[in-house]
KEMARTI-269995 format. One record per residue (C-alpha): residue number from 1; residue in three letters; x, y negated, z. Coordinates in nm, 2 decimals. Each point is the difference from the previous one (the first is absolute). Layout:
- resi | resn | xx | yy | zz
- NUM | Ala | X | Y | Z
...
END
This chain:
- resi | resn | xx | yy | zz
- 1 | Unk | 0.91 | 0.83 | -2.92
- 2 | Unk | -0.22 | 0.24 | 0.21
- 3 | Unk | -0.06 | -0.08 | 0.36
- 4 | Unk | 0.09 | 0.29 | 0.24
- 5 | Unk | -0.19 | -0.18 | 0.28
- 6 | Unk | -0.32 | -0.03 | -0.20
- 7 | Unk | -0.28 | 0.22 | 0.13
- 8 | Unk | 0.06 | -0.09 | 0.37
- 9 | Unk | -0.30 | 0.08 | 0.21
- 10 | Unk | -0.11 | -0.11 | 0.35
- 11 | Unk | 0.04 | 0.29 | 0.25
- 12 | Unk | -0.07 | -0.14 | 0.35
- 13 | Unk | 0.07 | -0.28 | 0.24
- 14 | Unk | 0.17 | 0.10 | 0.32
- 15 | Unk | 0.00 | -0.19 | 0.33
- 16 | Unk | 0.28 | 0.23 | 0.14
- 17 | Unk | 0.27 | 0.20 | -0.17
- 18 | Unk | -0.16 | 0.32 | 0.13
- 19 | Unk | -0.29 | -0.07 | -0.24
- 20 | Unk | 0.23 | -0.01 | -0.31
- 21 | Unk | 0.01 | 0.29 | -0.26
- 22 | Unk | 0.22 | 0.30 | 0.06
- 23 | Unk | 0.37 | -0.11 | 0.02
- 24 | Unk | 0.13 | 0.16 | -0.32
- 25 | Unk | 0.08 | -0.11 | -0.35
- 26 | Unk | 0.13 | -0.36 | -0.04
- 27 | Unk | -0.14 | -0.34 | 0.08
- 28 | Unk | 0.11 | -0.36 | -0.03
- 29 | Unk | -0.13 | -0.26 | 0.25
- 30 | Unk | -0.09 | -0.36 | -0.10
- 31 | Unk | 0.06 | -0.25 | 0.28
- 32 | Unk | -0.02 | -0.38 | 0.02
- 33 | Unk | -0.16 | -0.29 | 0.16
- 34 | Unk | -0.37 | -0.05 | -0.06
- 35 | Unk | 0.02 | -0.28 | -0.24
- 36 | Unk | 0.30 | 0.12 | -0.21
- 37 | Unk | -0.21 | 0.16 | -0.28
- 38 | Unk | 0.03 | 0.37 | 0.10
- 39 | Unk | -0.34 | 0.11 | -0.12
- 40 | Unk | 0.04 | -0.18 | -0.33
- 41 | Unk | 0.34 | 0.17 | -0.05
- 42 | Unk | -0.15 | 0.34 | 0.07
- 43 | Unk | -0.28 | -0.06 | -0.25
- 44 | Unk | 0.25 | -0.12 | -0.27
- 45 | Unk | 0.23 | 0.30 | 0.05
- 46 | Unk | -0.28 | 0.25 | -0.03
- 47 | Unk | -0.19 | -0.18 | -0.28
- 48 | Unk | -0.31 | 0.02 | 0.22
- 49 | Unk | -0.14 | -0.35 | 0.08
- 50 | Unk | -0.22 | 0.13 | 0.28
- 51 | Unk | 0.23 | 0.25 | 0.17
- 52 | Unk | 0.11 | -0.22 | 0.29
- 53 | Unk | -0.23 | -0.26 | 0.13
- 54 | Unk | 0.10 | -0.36 | -0.07
- 55 | Unk | -0.15 | -0.28 | 0.19
- 56 | Unk | 0.02 | -0.37 | 0.04
- 57 | Unk | 0.02 | 0.07 | 0.37
- 58 | Unk | 0.34 | 0.17 | 0.08
- 59 | Unk | 0.02 | 0.27 | 0.26
- 60 | Unk | -0.28 | 0.22 | -0.14
- 61 | Unk | 0.22 | 0.32 | -0.01
- 62 | Unk | -0.02 | 0.11 | 0.37
- 63 | Unk | 0.06 | 0.37 | -0.05
- 64 | Unk | 0.25 | 0.22 | -0.18
- 65 | Unk | -0.16 | 0.05 | -0.34
- 66 | Unk | 0.11 | 0.31 | -0.19
- 67 | Unk | -0.02 | 0.04 | -0.38
- 68 | Unk | 0.07 | 0.32 | -0.18
- 69 | Unk | 0.19 | 0.01 | -0.33
- 70 | Unk | -0.02 | 0.25 | -0.29
- 71 | Unk | 0.26 | 0.27 | 0.04
- 72 | Unk | 0.34 | -0.15 | -0.07
- 73 | Unk | 0.26 | 0.19 | -0.20
- 74 | Unk | 0.31 | 0.06 | 0.21
- 75 | Unk | 0.28 | 0.25 | 0.05
- 76 | Unk | -0.16 | 0.33 | 0.11
- 77 | Unk | -0.34 | -0.08 | -0.16
- 78 | Unk | -0.29 | -0.23 | 0.06
- 79 | Unk | 0.02 | -0.22 | 0.31
- 80 | Unk | -0.29 | -0.08 | 0.23
- 81 | Unk | 0.04 | -0.38 | 0.01
- 82 | Unk | -0.18 | -0.28 | 0.19
- 83 | Unk | 0.01 | -0.37 | 0.06
- 84 | Unk | -0.07 | -0.13 | 0.35
- 85 | Unk | -0.11 | -0.36 | 0.05
- 86 | Unk | 0.10 | -0.10 | 0.35
- 87 | Unk | -0.20 | -0.27 | 0.19
- 88 | Unk | 0.09 | -0.35 | -0.09
- 89 | Unk | 0.19 | -0.14 | 0.29
- 90 | Unk | 0.03 | -0.34 | 0.16
- 91 | Unk | -0.34 | -0.16 | -0.09
- 92 | Unk | -0.10 | -0.23 | 0.29
- 93 | Unk | -0.37 | 0.10 | 0.00
- 94 | Unk | 0.08 | 0.36 | 0.07
- 95 | Unk | -0.05 | 0.05 | 0.38
- 96 | Unk | 0.32 | 0.05 | 0.20
- 97 | Unk | -0.11 | 0.34 | 0.12
- 98 | Unk | -0.04 | 0.12 | -0.36
- 99 | Unk | 0.33 | -0.15 | -0.10
- 100 | Unk | 0.17 | 0.19 | 0.28
- 101 | Unk | -0.18 | 0.32 | -0.09
- 102 | Unk | 0.12 | -0.03 | -0.36
- 103 | Unk | 0.35 | -0.09 | 0.10
- 104 | Unk | 0.02 | 0.33 | 0.20
- 105 | Unk | -0.17 | 0.21 | -0.27
- 106 | Unk | 0.22 | -0.14 | -0.28
- 107 | Unk | 0.31 | 0.08 | 0.21
- 108 | Unk | -0.12 | 0.35 | 0.06
- 109 | Unk | -0.09 | 0.05 | -0.37
- 110 | Unk | 0.35 | -0.12 | -0.12
- 111 | Unk | 0.18 | 0.22 | 0.26
- 112 | Unk | -0.21 | 0.31 | -0.02
- 113 | Unk | -0.14 | 0.04 | -0.35
- 114 | Unk | 0.21 | 0.26 | -0.17
- 115 | Unk | -0.15 | -0.05 | -0.35
- 116 | Unk | 0.09 | -0.37 | 0.00
- 117 | Unk | 0.25 | -0.06 | -0.27
- 118 | Unk | 0.03 | -0.38 | 0.01
- 119 | Unk | -0.16 | -0.34 | 0.06
- 120 | Unk | -0.11 | -0.26 | -0.25
- 121 | Unk | 0.01 | -0.33 | 0.19
- 122 | Unk | -0.21 | -0.28 | -0.13
- 123 | Unk | 0.11 | -0.36 | 0.06
- 124 | Unk | -0.10 | -0.34 | -0.15
- 125 | Unk | 0.29 | -0.12 | -0.21
- 126 | Unk | -0.07 | -0.36 | 0.10
- 127 | Unk | 0.07 | 0.05 | 0.37
- 128 | Unk | 0.29 | 0.13 | 0.21
- 129 | Unk | -0.05 | 0.35 | 0.13
- 130 | Unk | -0.20 | 0.01 | 0.32
- 131 | Unk | 0.08 | 0.18 | 0.33
- 132 | Unk | -0.21 | 0.31 | -0.11
- 133 | Unk | 0.19 | 0.02 | -0.33
- 134 | Unk | 0.33 | -0.02 | 0.17
- 135 | Unk | -0.11 | 0.26 | 0.25
- 136 | Unk | -0.09 | 0.24 | -0.28
- 137 | Unk | 0.33 | -0.05 | -0.18
- 138 | Unk | 0.18 | 0.05 | 0.33
- 139 | Unk | -0.19 | 0.33 | 0.05
- 140 | Unk | 0.09 | 0.12 | -0.35
- 141 | Unk | 0.36 | -0.10 | 0.06
- 142 | Unk | 0.02 | 0.19 | 0.33
- 143 | Unk | -0.17 | 0.32 | -0.14
- 144 | Unk | 0.14 | 0.00 | -0.35
- 145 | Unk | -0.36 | -0.02 | -0.14
- 146 | Unk | 0.00 | -0.16 | -0.35
- 147 | Unk | -0.19 | -0.32 | -0.04
- 148 | Unk | -0.10 | -0.18 | -0.32
- 149 | Unk | -0.09 | -0.36 | 0.05
- 150 | Unk | -0.26 | -0.16 | -0.22
- 151 | Unk | 0.03 | -0.38 | 0.00
- 152 | Unk | -0.36 | -0.08 | -0.10
- 153 | Unk | -0.18 | -0.30 | -0.14
- 154 | Unk | 0.30 | -0.07 | -0.24
- 155 | Unk | -0.25 | -0.17 | -0.23
- 156 | Unk | -0.01 | -0.29 | 0.24
- 157 | Unk | 0.37 | -0.08 | -0.07
- 158 | Unk | 0.20 | -0.06 | -0.31
- 159 | Unk | 0.22 | 0.29 | -0.13
- 160 | Unk | 0.31 | -0.18 | 0.11
- 161 | Unk | -0.14 | -0.05 | 0.35
- 162 | Unk | -0.11 | 0.36 | 0.02
- 163 | Unk | 0.35 | 0.13 | -0.10
- 164 | Unk | 0.16 | -0.23 | 0.26
- 165 | Unk | -0.23 | 0.13 | 0.27
- 166 | Unk | 0.07 | 0.36 | -0.11
- 167 | Unk | 0.38 | -0.05 | 0.00
- 168 | Unk | -0.02 | -0.16 | 0.35
- 169 | Unk | -0.20 | 0.29 | 0.13
- 170 | Unk | 0.23 | 0.26 | -0.13
- 171 | Unk | 0.30 | -0.19 | 0.14
- 172 | Unk | -0.17 | 0.00 | 0.35
- 173 | Unk | -0.02 | 0.38 | 0.02
- 174 | Unk | 0.25 | 0.15 | 0.24
- 175 | Unk | 0.26 | 0.24 | -0.13
- 176 | Unk | -0.13 | 0.36 | 0.02
- 177 | Unk | -0.37 | -0.09 | -0.04
- 178 | Unk | -0.16 | 0.23 | -0.26
- 179 | Unk | -0.22 | -0.28 | -0.14
- 180 | Unk | -0.08 | -0.13 | -0.35
- 181 | Unk | -0.19 | -0.32 | -0.08
- 182 | Unk | -0.18 | -0.14 | -0.30
- 183 | Unk | -0.23 | -0.29 | -0.09
- 184 | Unk | -0.37 | 0.10 | -0.05
- 185 | Unk | -0.33 | -0.16 | -0.10
- 186 | Unk | -0.32 | 0.20 | -0.01
- 187 | Unk | -0.16 | -0.30 | -0.17
- 188 | Unk | 0.25 | -0.04 | -0.28
- 189 | Unk | 0.10 | 0.37 | -0.02
- 190 | Unk | 0.36 | -0.09 | 0.08
- 191 | Unk | 0.21 | 0.29 | 0.12
- 192 | Unk | -0.28 | 0.25 | 0.00
- 193 | Unk | 0.17 | 0.27 | -0.21
- 194 | Unk | 0.32 | -0.04 | 0.20
- 195 | Unk | -0.19 | 0.04 | 0.33
- 196 | Unk | -0.18 | 0.31 | -0.12
- 197 | Unk | 0.33 | 0.16 | -0.09
- 198 | Unk | 0.14 | -0.09 | 0.35
- 199 | Unk | -0.31 | 0.16 | 0.17
- 200 | Unk | 0.03 | 0.32 | -0.21
- 201 | Unk | 0.37 | 0.02 | 0.07
- 202 | Unk | -0.07 | -0.02 | 0.38
- 203 | Unk | -0.26 | 0.27 | -0.02
- 204 | Unk | 0.23 | 0.23 | -0.19
- 205 | Unk | 0.29 | -0.07 | 0.25
- 206 | Unk | 0.08 | 0.30 | 0.22
- 207 | Unk | -0.07 | -0.04 | 0.37
- 208 | Unk | 0.31 | -0.13 | 0.18
- 209 | Unk | 0.08 | 0.11 | 0.36
END
């Protein structure tokens, strides 16, 4: 199966939303706590091991990092598509002032970015959702923005444990939340094709108002 996300390229790293590329086309944002495996997921989805930086020290992504994708076939012709890696949130060693800055910038990005089509939320399957994860789901619920939840590090659990965790997560979603969820492991390759399909579906989704 060909990978429509293959060929992703680094464009820029922005400290403020005003520094992002022109607000047209379609983009999907990747969000999650610093130790949830966000960079590894991006690398697996794009078949590019060095696209997003991975580190033994969480919290290295401290800017909004934009990656361009090859033109994506969609209704009306080729679509200018991007992936946006949002700063990993919640890591204790990030200074409080920077955490507050990113809280405000992420909020502005989610509210103001017209090309944003959906969020991929990264969470460690072994742990309950954290406050940031719940805040992101609440925002998506309130605004009608679709969210696809990747429960990462599924290779650390048995298949039965992973399925139980997934079922419990889906059951916890409030009625009306436009969210889907799946198990995922960048190490074992679990759920990679499914996640790619979800990202492409979000990019092709018309902008909702």
